[in-house]
C-alpha positions as CSV (number, residue, x, y, z in Angstrom):
1,M,-5.0,-31.2,-24.5
2,A,-5.2,-29.0,-21.4
3,Q,-6.0,-25.5,-20.4
4,V,-4.4,-23.6,-17.5
5,D,-5.9,-20.5,-15.9
6,L,-3.6,-17.7,-15.3
7,I,-4.6,-16.2,-11.9
8,M,-4.1,-12.6,-10.6
9,P,-1.4,-13.3,-7.9
10,K,-1.6,-12.0,-4.3
11,M,1.0,-9.3,-3.9
12,G,0.7,-8.7,-0.1
13,E,-1.5,-9.4,2.9
14,S,-3.5,-6.2,2.5
15,I,-3.6,-6.2,-1.3
16,M,-7.0,-7.3,-2.7
17,E,-6.7,-6.1,-6.3
18,A,-4.2,-5.1,-9.0
19,T,-4.2,-3.0,-12.1
20,I,-3.2,-4.5,-15.5
21,L,-0.5,-2.1,-16.9
22,K,0.5,-3.9,-20.1
23,W,0.0,-7.2,-21.9
24,V,3.3,-8.4,-23.1
25,K,1.7,-11.4,-24.9
26,N,-1.4,-11.5,-27.0
27,V,-3.9,-14.2,-28.0
28,G,-2.2,-16.8,-30.1
29,D,1.3,-16.0,-28.9
30,S,3.5,-18.8,-27.6
31,V,4.9,-18.6,-24.1
32,E,7.7,-20.4,-22.3
33,L,7.6,-21.5,-18.6
34,D,8.3,-18.4,-16.4
35,E,8.2,-16.0,-19.4
36,T,6.5,-12.7,-18.7
37,I,2.9,-12.5,-19.9
38,L,1.8,-9.2,-18.5
39,E,2.8,-6.3,-16.1
40,I,0.6,-5.4,-13.2
41,A,0.6,-2.8,-10.4
42,T,-0.8,-2.3,-6.9
43,D,-0.6,0.7,-4.7
44,K,2.7,-0.8,-3.4
45,V,4.8,-1.9,-6.3
46,D,4.8,-2.8,-10.1
47,S,5.5,-6.4,-11.0
48,E,5.6,-8.9,-13.9
49,V,3.4,-12.0,-14.0
50,P,5.2,-15.0,-15.5
51,S,3.6,-18.0,-17.2
52,P,3.2,-21.0,-15.0
53,V,3.4,-23.4,-18.0
54,A,4.7,-23.5,-21.6
55,G,1.9,-23.1,-24.1
56,V,-0.1,-20.7,-26.2
57,I,-2.3,-17.8,-25.0
58,K,-5.9,-18.9,-25.8
59,E,-7.9,-16.2,-24.1
60,I,-7.3,-12.8,-22.4
61,K,-10.2,-11.9,-20.1
62,F,-9.3,-8.3,-19.1
63,K,-7.9,-5.3,-21.0
64,E,-5.1,-3.0,-20.0
65,N,-5.9,-0.6,-17.1
66,D,-8.6,-2.9,-15.7
67,V,-8.6,-3.3,-12.0
68,V,-8.8,-7.0,-11.2
69,P,-9.5,-8.7,-7.8
70,I,-6.8,-11.1,-6.5
71,G,-7.5,-14.7,-7.5
72,E,-9.4,-13.8,-10.6
73,T,-8.6,-15.7,-13.9
74,I,-7.0,-13.1,-16.2
75,A,-6.0,-15.4,-19.1
76,V,-6.2,-18.9,-20.3
77,I,-3.1,-20.8,-21.6
78,A,-3.5,-23.9,-23.9
79,T,-0.9,-26.6,-23.4
80,E,0.1,-29.9,-25.0
81,G,-0.1,-28.6,-28.5
82,E,-3.7,-27.4,-28.5
83,E,-4.3,-25.3,-31.6
84,V,-5.3,-21.7,-30.8
85,Q,-6.8,-19.4,-33.4
86,A,-5.2,-16.0,-33.1
87,S,-8.2,-13.7,-32.3
88,P,-8.3,-10.1,-31.1
89,S,-7.6,-9.8,-27.4
90,V,-9.8,-7.8,-25.1
91,K,-7.7,-4.8,-25.2
92,E,-7.9,-4.7,-29.0
93,T,-11.7,-5.0,-29.2
94,T,-12.6,-2.4,-26.6
95,A,-11.9,1.3,-26.4
96,P,-9.1,2.5,-24.1
97,A,-10.2,2.7,-20.5
98,A,-9.5,4.9,-17.6
99,S,-7.1,3.8,-14.8
100,N,-10.0,2.0,-13.1
101,G,-10.9,-0.1,-16.1
102,A,-14.1,1.8,-16.9
103,S,-15.4,1.7,-20.4
104,N,-15.8,5.0,-22.3
105,G,-19.4,4.1,-23.2
106,H,-18.7,3.3,-26.9
107,A,-16.9,0.0,-26.6
108,T,-18.7,-3.3,-27.2
109,P,-19.1,-4.9,-23.7
110,K,-17.0,-8.0,-23.0
111,P,-19.2,-11.0,-22.4
112,E,-19.0,-12.5,-18.9
113,P,-16.4,-15.2,-18.8
114,A,-17.7,-18.7,-18.4
115,A,-17.3,-20.3,-14.9
116,A,-14.1,-22.2,-14.5
117,P,-12.9,-24.6,-11.9
118,T,-11.3,-22.9,-8.9
119,P,-7.5,-23.0,-9.5
120,V,-5.1,-24.2,-6.8
121,G,-3.7,-21.3,-4.8
122,V,-6.8,-19.1,-4.5
123,A,-8.4,-21.0,-1.6
124,E,-8.1,-17.8,0.4
125,T,-10.1,-15.8,-2.1
126,A,-12.7,-18.6,-2.5
127,T,-13.1,-18.7,1.3
128,L,-13.6,-15.0,1.4
129,A,-16.2,-15.1,-1.4
130,T,-18.1,-17.9,0.4
131,A,-18.2,-16.1,3.7
132,V,-19.5,-12.9,2.2
133,T,-22.1,-14.6,0.1
134,A,-23.9,-15.6,3.3
135,T,-24.8,-11.9,3.7
136,I,-24.7,-10.5,0.2
137,P,-26.0,-12.7,-2.6
138,T,-23.6,-13.2,-5.5
139,T,-26.0,-11.6,-8.1
140,S,-29.2,-9.7,-8.2
141,G,-30.7,-10.5,-11.5
142,E,-27.8,-10.2,-13.9
143,R,-25.6,-7.9,-11.8
144,F,-22.3,-9.3,-10.6
145,Y,-20.4,-8.2,-7.4
146,S,-16.7,-9.1,-6.9
147,P,-15.6,-10.7,-3.7
148,L,-13.8,-7.5,-2.7
149,V,-17.0,-5.4,-3.1
150,K,-19.0,-7.9,-1.3
151,N,-16.5,-8.0,1.6
152,I,-16.6,-4.2,1.9
153,A,-20.4,-4.3,1.8
154,K,-20.5,-6.9,4.6
155,Q,-18.0,-5.0,6.8
156,E,-19.9,-1.7,6.4
157,G,-23.4,-3.2,6.7
158,V,-24.4,-2.2,3.1
159,S,-27.6,-4.0,2.2
160,L,-28.3,-5.7,-1.2
161,D,-30.8,-2.9,-2.0
162,E,-28.1,-0.3,-1.4
163,L,-25.7,-2.3,-3.6
164,N,-28.2,-2.4,-6.4
165,A,-28.7,1.3,-6.2
166,I,-25.0,2.2,-6.5
167,H,-24.0,3.4,-10.0
168,G,-21.2,1.1,-11.3
169,S,-18.3,2.6,-13.2
170,G,-16.7,-0.7,-14.1
171,M,-17.1,-2.9,-17.1
172,N,-20.7,-3.5,-18.0
173,G,-21.8,-1.3,-15.1
174,R,-20.0,-3.4,-12.5
175,V,-19.5,-1.8,-9.0
176,T,-15.8,-1.3,-8.3
177,K,-14.1,-0.8,-5.0
178,N,-13.9,2.9,-5.6
179,D,-17.6,3.1,-6.3
180,I,-18.6,1.5,-3.0
181,K,-16.0,3.5,-1.1
182,N,-17.3,6.8,-2.5
183,Y,-20.8,5.7,-1.7
184,L,-19.8,5.1,1.9
185,N,-18.0,8.4,2.1
186,N,-21.2,10.2,1.0
187,R,-23.6,7.9,2.9
188,T,-25.3,10.5,5.0
189,A,-28.9,9.2,4.8
190,A,-30.6,6.0,6.1
191,P,-30.0,2.9,4.0
192,A,-32.1,2.6,0.9
193,S,-35.0,0.3,0.7
194,N,-36.9,-1.3,-2.2
195,G,-34.0,-0.7,-4.5
196,A,-34.1,3.1,-4.2
197,A,-30.9,5.1,-3.6
198,P,-30.7,7.3,-0.5
199,A,-31.9,10.8,-1.4
200,A,-29.0,12.5,0.4
201,V,-26.3,10.6,-1.4
202,S,-24.8,12.7,-4.1
203,K,-22.7,11.7,-7.1
204,P,-19.2,10.7,-5.9
205,T,-16.7,13.6,-6.3
206,S,-13.7,12.2,-4.3
207,I,-10.2,12.3,-5.8
208,A,-10.3,8.6,-5.1
209,A,-13.3,8.2,-7.4
210,S,-13.2,5.6,-10.1
211,G,-11.7,7.8,-12.8
212,Q,-14.9,9.1,-14.3
213,S,-14.6,12.6,-12.9
214,S,-16.8,15.6,-13.8
215,P,-15.5,18.0,-16.5
216,S,-13.1,20.5,-14.9
217,A,-13.9,24.1,-15.1
218,V,-11.7,26.0,-17.6
219,S,-9.9,29.1,-16.4
220,V,-11.0,32.2,-18.3
221,S,-7.7,34.0,-17.7
222,G,-5.7,31.0,-18.8
223,N,-3.6,31.1,-15.6
224,T,-4.7,27.7,-14.4
225,E,-3.1,24.4,-15.4
226,I,-4.9,21.1,-14.8
227,V,-2.6,18.2,-14.2
228,E,-4.0,14.7,-14.0
229,M,-2.7,12.5,-11.2
230,D,-0.5,9.7,-12.3
231,R,-1.5,6.1,-11.5
232,M,0.6,5.8,-8.3
233,R,-0.6,9.2,-7.0
234,K,-4.2,8.1,-7.4
235,L,-3.5,4.9,-5.5
236,I,-1.7,6.7,-2.7
237,A,-4.6,9.2,-2.4
238,D,-7.0,6.3,-2.1
239,H,-4.8,4.6,0.5
240,M,-4.5,7.7,2.6
241,V,-8.2,8.4,2.6
242,M,-8.9,4.8,3.6
243,S,-6.4,5.0,6.4
244,K,-8.0,8.1,7.9
245,H,-11.4,6.6,7.5
246,T,-10.3,3.4,9.2
247,S,-8.1,4.6,12.2
248,P,-8.8,7.5,14.6
249,H,-5.3,9.1,14.5
250,V,-3.6,10.6,17.5
251,T,-0.1,12.1,17.4
252,S,2.4,12.5,20.3
253,F,5.8,14.3,20.2
254,V,9.1,14.2,22.0
255,E,12.4,16.1,21.5
256,V,15.6,14.0,21.6
257,D,19.2,14.9,22.1
258,V,21.1,13.1,19.4
259,T,24.5,14.8,19.9
260,N,26.3,11.6,20.6
261,I,24.9,9.9,17.5
262,V,25.8,12.9,15.2
263,N,29.4,13.1,16.6
264,W,29.9,9.3,16.4
265,R,28.7,9.1,12.8
266,N,30.9,12.1,11.8
267,S,33.9,10.4,13.3
268,V,33.4,6.9,11.7
269,K,31.7,7.5,8.4
270,A,34.9,7.6,6.3
271,D,36.3,4.5,8.0
272,F,33.0,2.7,7.7
273,K,32.9,3.3,4.0
274,N,36.4,2.1,3.5
275,K,36.0,-1.0,5.6
276,Y,32.5,-2.1,4.5
277,G,31.9,-0.3,1.3
278,E,28.7,1.1,2.7
279,K,27.6,4.7,3.5
280,I,26.2,4.9,7.0
281,T,23.3,7.2,7.6
282,F,21.1,7.9,10.6
283,T,18.3,5.6,9.4
284,P,19.8,2.3,10.5
285,I,20.5,3.8,14.0
286,F,16.8,5.0,14.2
287,V,15.6,1.5,13.0
288,E,17.7,-0.2,15.7
289,A,16.2,2.0,18.4
290,V,12.7,1.4,17.1
291,A,13.2,-2.4,17.1
292,K,14.4,-2.3,20.7
293,A,11.4,-0.3,21.8
294,L,9.0,-2.6,19.9
295,R,10.3,-5.5,21.9
296,D,9.6,-3.5,25.1
297,F,6.1,-2.5,23.9
298,P,4.8,-5.4,21.7
299,M,1.2,-4.0,21.7
300,V,2.4,-1.4,19.2
301,N,3.5,-4.1,16.8
302,V,-0.1,-5.2,16.1
303,S,-2.9,-4.9,13.6
304,V,-6.7,-4.9,14.0
305,D,-9.0,-7.6,12.6
306,G,-12.6,-6.6,13.5
307,T,-12.7,-6.7,17.3
308,N,-9.5,-8.8,17.5
309,I,-6.0,-7.5,18.0
310,V,-3.4,-9.4,16.0
311,V,0.0,-9.3,17.8
312,K,2.9,-9.7,15.4
313,K,5.9,-11.7,16.6
314,D,8.1,-10.6,13.8
315,L,9.5,-7.0,13.8
316,N,9.3,-6.0,10.1
317,I,10.0,-2.2,9.9
318,G,9.1,-0.3,6.8
319,M,11.1,2.8,5.8
320,A,9.5,5.4,3.6
321,A,11.6,6.0,0.6
322,A,11.2,8.8,-2.0
323,L,11.0,7.9,-5.7
324,P,12.3,10.0,-8.6
325,S,8.7,10.9,-9.4
326,G,8.2,12.4,-6.0
327,N,5.9,9.6,-4.8
328,L,6.8,7.5,-1.8
329,I,7.1,3.8,-1.3
330,V,7.7,1.8,1.8
331,P,10.2,-1.1,1.5
332,V,10.4,-3.4,4.5
333,I,13.3,-4.5,6.7
334,H,12.2,-8.0,7.7
335,G,13.5,-9.2,11.1
336,A,15.0,-5.8,11.9
337,D,15.6,-6.9,15.5
338,Q,17.8,-9.8,14.3
339,L,20.3,-7.4,12.5
340,N,23.2,-5.5,14.0
341,L,24.1,-2.0,12.9
342,L,26.1,-3.2,10.0
343,G,23.4,-5.5,8.8
344,L,20.8,-2.8,9.1
345,T,23.0,-0.4,7.2
346,K,23.4,-2.8,4.3
347,K,19.7,-3.5,4.2
348,V,18.7,0.1,4.3
349,N,21.1,1.1,1.5
350,D,20.0,-1.8,-0.6
351,L,16.3,-1.1,-0.3
352,A,16.8,2.6,-0.9
353,T,18.9,2.1,-4.0
354,R,16.5,-0.4,-5.5
355,A,13.5,1.8,-4.6
356,R,15.0,4.8,-6.5
357,A,15.7,2.5,-9.5
358,N,12.2,1.0,-9.4
359,K,13.6,-2.4,-8.9
360,L,11.9,-3.5,-5.7
361,K,10.3,-7.0,-5.7
362,P,6.8,-7.7,-4.3
363,E,8.3,-9.4,-1.3
364,D,10.3,-6.2,-0.5
365,I,7.2,-4.3,0.3
366,Q,5.2,-7.0,2.0
367,G,4.7,-7.9,5.7
368,G,5.5,-4.6,7.4
369,T,4.4,-4.3,11.0
370,F,5.6,-0.7,11.8
371,T,6.8,2.2,9.6
372,L,9.5,4.8,10.0
373,T,9.5,8.0,7.9
374,N,12.1,10.8,7.9
375,V,10.5,14.2,7.4
376,G,13.8,15.8,8.2
377,T,15.0,14.9,4.7
378,F,12.8,17.8,3.5
379,G,14.1,20.1,6.2
380,N,11.0,19.7,8.3
381,V,11.4,19.7,12.1
382,M,8.3,17.5,12.7
383,G,5.3,16.0,11.0
384,T,2.0,14.1,11.7
385,P,2.3,11.1,9.4
386,I,-0.7,8.9,8.3
387,I,-0.7,5.3,9.5
388,N,0.3,2.7,6.9
389,Q,-2.6,0.3,7.1
390,P,-3.0,-2.4,8.4
391,Q,-0.4,-1.2,10.9
392,V,-1.4,0.8,14.0
393,A,1.5,3.3,14.3
394,I,4.1,5.2,12.3
395,L,7.1,7.2,13.6
396,A,8.4,10.4,12.0
397,V,11.8,11.8,12.7
398,G,12.5,15.5,12.0
399,A,15.5,17.5,11.0
400,I,18.5,17.5,13.4
401,R,19.3,21.1,14.4
402,K,21.8,22.7,16.7
403,K,20.0,24.3,19.6
404,P,20.8,25.6,23.1
405,A,19.8,23.1,25.7
406,V,20.1,22.4,29.4
407,V,22.7,19.7,30.1
408,E,23.0,18.0,33.5
409,T,26.6,17.6,34.7
410,E,28.3,16.7,37.9
411,Y,28.9,20.5,38.4
412,G,25.3,21.4,37.9
413,D,23.1,22.3,35.0
414,L,24.7,24.1,32.1
415,I,23.5,25.6,28.8
416,A,25.2,24.0,25.8
417,V,24.8,23.7,22.1
418,R,23.3,20.3,21.3
419,Q,22.1,18.4,18.3
420,M,18.3,18.2,18.9
421,M,15.6,16.3,17.0
422,F,11.8,16.1,17.3
423,M,10.1,12.7,16.9
424,S,6.3,12.2,16.4
425,L,4.3,9.1,16.6
426,S,0.8,8.8,14.9
427,Y,-1.1,5.8,16.3
428,D,-4.5,4.2,16.0
429,H,-6.5,5.2,19.1
430,R,-8.7,2.1,18.8
431,V,-6.0,-0.1,20.2
432,V,-3.1,2.3,21.2
433,D,-4.0,4.8,23.9
434,G,-2.1,7.8,25.0
435,F,-0.2,6.0,27.7
436,L,1.0,3.2,25.5
437,G,1.8,5.5,22.5
438,G,3.5,8.1,24.6
439,S,5.6,5.5,26.5
440,F,6.7,3.8,23.4
441,L,7.8,7.1,21.8
442,R,9.7,8.1,24.9
443,K,11.4,4.7,25.0
444,V,12.6,5.2,21.4
445,G,14.1,8.6,22.4
446,D,15.7,7.0,25.5
447,Y,17.5,4.4,23.3
448,L,18.7,7.1,21.0
449,E,20.0,9.3,23.8
450,A,21.7,6.3,25.4
451,F,23.6,5.4,22.1
452,D,27.1,4.2,22.8
453,H,29.3,6.8,21.1
454,K,32.4,5.0,22.1
455,Q,31.6,1.8,20.1
456,T,34.0,0.8,17.4
457,I,33.1,-0.3,13.8
């Protein structure tokens, strides 16, 4: 008889935790190899977790809506015919929790799971936990800190005394990622000592708080409606605040004449559709120009790791896509510089279609090195987008509008009606200064203005 630990899978290089949306199987249920056991979600995408073996669910360690660190054991599967008594799962013995997995205060606390051998495939998480333990002890008395919380504490210089003083909103009073982030956002006094909390730190009130918000004031007139954020909006809010907290944002702007691009697309879109079965938009043309400019300025295609700059050799360009709910997701075009205009068109259309249908796979949103967003879709002429961490820059293209502009000809300068578009680049001023950011943005504009409007499809 054998037991196999089901591990919370890693869903991307910057993803450190996932939320359990739904248990498809319960304790005592039989599962086949690759059969779905539960559904999970990150701030990037929803996904299903399949069974790595055939067997019977022996134990479920977390309930629905719990936020679980990557590499954590979430269930135990018994194989080789081991008998399993059907017993209530965690989600059936505890009260429903908020989206961060916090108890409502009336449920019976779940006992701490017994230590299990480290499963194959979580070496990265184990290494992270070991490195952090050198600075932050694993426990203080009976209090447990997850590897993610300890890693944040190490990076931000949070002492053990400060950690002990943070009110935990997780199961059994455990400190969650949101708890420590809200503590850092409100950390205006000197670090606490002797286990006492800093006097100037108030109770967290951020929208990215762990779900235990203060009671909302009720409108006397009845003309106020209170709408709770959905799960994805909460995650997006947390991600945006984190990005602003991490990177000093600077934004540069240029105006580009895209008349040749507009005229070319209008002349070929019908034939393009008939020949290739694809609708050609401006997005693949923009992606092509961005990929060329990134080759010219590789220091924009980087990320930051402490005091190190990580230069990415692959050009994986994310494209922000709107979901039916109104939220945004960023699928990634991997190896964008290796695709011609037809290949980019097919890839853009495929990702956009599957994003709208909520059918993106985890690998579709992983590994991005640069992001493009089109604020012109909403009729906006320009925008100041927030960097998609851990990247260091994001490009926004605005609405294309007819405007009078000066055109240089062999007969002198003329005023003509041209198709003009603003572009803006937000970049991380820790590693991208104004010269690099501005030069890169201008180079993208130059490639767009030099577009070959005589090319055939």
